[in-house]
C-alpha positions in Angstrom: -44.4 34.0 51.7 -41.9 30.7 52.5 -38.6 30.5 51.8 -36.0 27.2 52.4 -32.2 27.3 52.8 -29.8 24.5 52.1 -27.1 24.6 55.0 -23.8 22.9 53.8 -21.7 21.2 56.3 -18.1 20.7 55.3 -18.4 22.1 52.0 -18.1 25.9 50.6 -20.5 26.7 47.4 -17.8 26.9 45.5 -16.6 23.6 46.0 -19.9 22.3 45.0 -20.2 24.0 42.2 -16.1 23.7 40.9 -16.9 19.3 41.7 -19.9 19.7 39.4 -18.1 21.3 36.7 -15.1 19.0 36.8 -17.8 15.9 37.1 -19.6 17.5 33.5 -16.3 17.9 31.9 -15.5 14.3 32.5 -18.9 12.9 31.8 -18.6 14.8 28.5 -15.0 13.3 28.2 -15.8 9.8 28.4 -19.4 10.1 26.3 -16.9 11.4 23.4 -14.7 8.7 23.9 -17.1 5.8 23.9 -18.4 7.2 20.6 -15.3 7.2 19.2 -15.1 3.5 20.0 -12.5 4.1 22.5 -12.3 3.8 26.5 -10.0 6.2 28.8 -7.9 4.5 31.6 -8.6 5.8 35.1 -5.8 8.5 33.9 -7.3 9.7 31.5 -5.0 8.7 28.8 -6.7 6.9 25.8 -7.2 3.2 25.6 -7.1 0.8 22.4 -10.6 -0.4 22.2 -9.8 -4.6 22.4 -9.7 -5.9 26.2 -7.7 -9.3 25.4 -8.3 -9.9 29.2 -12.5 -9.5 28.9 -13.9 -13.0 27.2 -16.2 -10.9 25.3 -13.7 -9.9 23.3 -12.9 -13.0 21.8 -14.6 -13.5 18.5 -15.2 -16.6 16.0 -17.1 -17.3 13.3 -17.2 -20.8 11.5 -19.0 -24.1 9.9 -21.5 -25.9 11.7 -22.1 -27.7 8.5 -20.7 -29.1 6.2 -17.6 -30.3 8.6 -14.1 -30.2 7.1 -13.6 -33.5 4.7 -16.8 -34.0 3.7 -17.4 -35.9 0.6 -21.0 -36.3 -0.5 -22.9 -37.0 -3.6 -25.7 -34.5 -3.0 -25.3 -31.4 -4.9 -27.7 -29.4 -2.9 -24.8 -29.0 0.1 -26.6 -27.3 3.6 -25.0 -24.8 5.1 -25.1 -23.6 9.1 -22.9 -21.1 10.0 -22.0 -20.4 13.8 -20.5 -17.5 15.6 -19.3 -16.8 19.0 -19.4 -13.4 20.7 -20.7 -11.6 17.6 -24.4 -10.3 17.0 -25.7 -11.0 13.8 -27.7 -8.6 11.8 -29.0 -7.8 8.4 -27.1 -5.5 5.8 -28.0 -2.3 5.5 -29.4 -1.1 9.6 -27.4 0.4 11.8 -26.3 -2.3 14.4 -27.9 -1.8 17.7 -26.1 0.5 20.2 -23.9 -0.9 22.1 -21.2 0.6 24.8 -18.9 -2.3 25.1 -15.5 -1.6 23.4 -15.2 -5.5 22.0 -19.1 -5.5 20.6 -18.9 -6.5 17.3 -22.3 -6.9 14.9 -22.4 -8.3 11.3 -23.3 -10.8 9.1 -22.0 -13.5 7.2 -20.1 -14.2 4.1 -19.7 -17.6 2.1 -16.3 -17.5 -0.1 -16.2 -20.4 -2.5 -12.6 -21.6 -4.0 -11.2 -18.5 -2.4 -13.1 -16.0 -4.7 -12.0 -13.2 -3.0 -9.7 -12.4 0.4 -10.6 -9.3 2.6 -8.5 -6.4 2.9 -9.1 -2.7 4.1 -9.7 -1.3 0.0 -13.8 -1.4 -0.1 -16.4 -3.9 0.6 -16.8 -7.5 -0.2 -18.1 -7.7 -3.9 -20.6 -9.4 -5.3 -19.6 -11.7 -7.6 -19.4 -15.3 -8.2 -18.5 -17.4 -5.4 -19.3 -15.2 -3.0 -22.6 -15.5 -1.3 -23.6 -13.0 0.9 -26.2 -13.4 3.5 -27.2 -9.7 4.8 -30.8 -10.9 5.4 -28.8 -12.2 9.0 -29.5 -15.6 7.6 -27.2 -18.8 9.9 -28.5 -21.3 6.9 -28.4 -22.2 3.4 -29.0 -24.8 1.0 -26.6 -24.3 -2.0 -26.5 -26.2 -5.1 -22.5 -27.1 -6.0 -21.1 -29.0 -9.0 -19.1 -32.0 -8.8 -15.5 -30.9 -7.7 -13.6 -30.1 -4.9 -14.6 -26.8 -3.1 -12.3 -24.5 -0.4 -14.7 -22.9 2.0 -14.3 -19.8 4.4 -16.8 -17.7 6.2 -16.3 -13.4 6.1 -18.0 -11.2 8.3 -19.0 -8.4 7.4 -20.9 -5.0 8.6 -23.7 -3.3 7.8 -21.8 -1.9 4.9 -20.7 -5.4 3.9 -17.1 -4.1 4.8 -15.1 -6.5 6.4 -14.3 -6.8 10.3 -11.2 -6.2 11.6 -10.3 -6.7 14.9 -7.0 -6.0 16.1 -4.3 -3.6 14.5 -2.5 -6.1 12.1 -3.7 -6.1 8.2 -4.8 -9.6 8.2 -7.2 -9.3 11.4 -10.5 -9.7 9.9 -13.2 -12.0 11.3 -12.9 -15.0 9.4 -13.5 -18.8 9.9 -11.0 -21.9 9.1 -10.8 -22.9 5.5 -12.6 -26.2 5.4 -12.5 -28.7 2.1 -15.4 -30.9 1.0 -16.1 -32.7 -1.9 -19.4 -33.4 -3.9 -19.2 -36.3 -6.2 -21.1 -37.5 -9.1 
């Protein structure tokens, strides 16, 4: 029968075991913080999830088409939506896991003539002039009667809840409002 023996140079067995315990507790604390959507500073204090110096934290949704100020006699209006640093995913599905504190996943909602204003009190409603793109769609053709229209995009999560970034009440991820006109 053979036996093996490890020799520790410069460290006691107690130091090695104590270090492993502290490292394990720190790893567990970091895992918990990431699960809660937060990070810890180097001194262990909670840090806000927003990292403004990180370009990945900048978020934007916008219209590629139609362009602001469009006047058209075609009632079938083509829409194309764009986004910056946002993962577009279908409603009803949990977003892919990502531990970056600025990661955002959601889908587009087209708001016509200010039919909805994002609030922290519930999900984006299913009603007239509120179009849900819950399949993760980025394009659509929508028939609009002749008239003037105010258009805005609102980003909603997998439960159709508007997504906020930042601490202020009006910090929802929305596009700039654009105006178009459909003529007869």
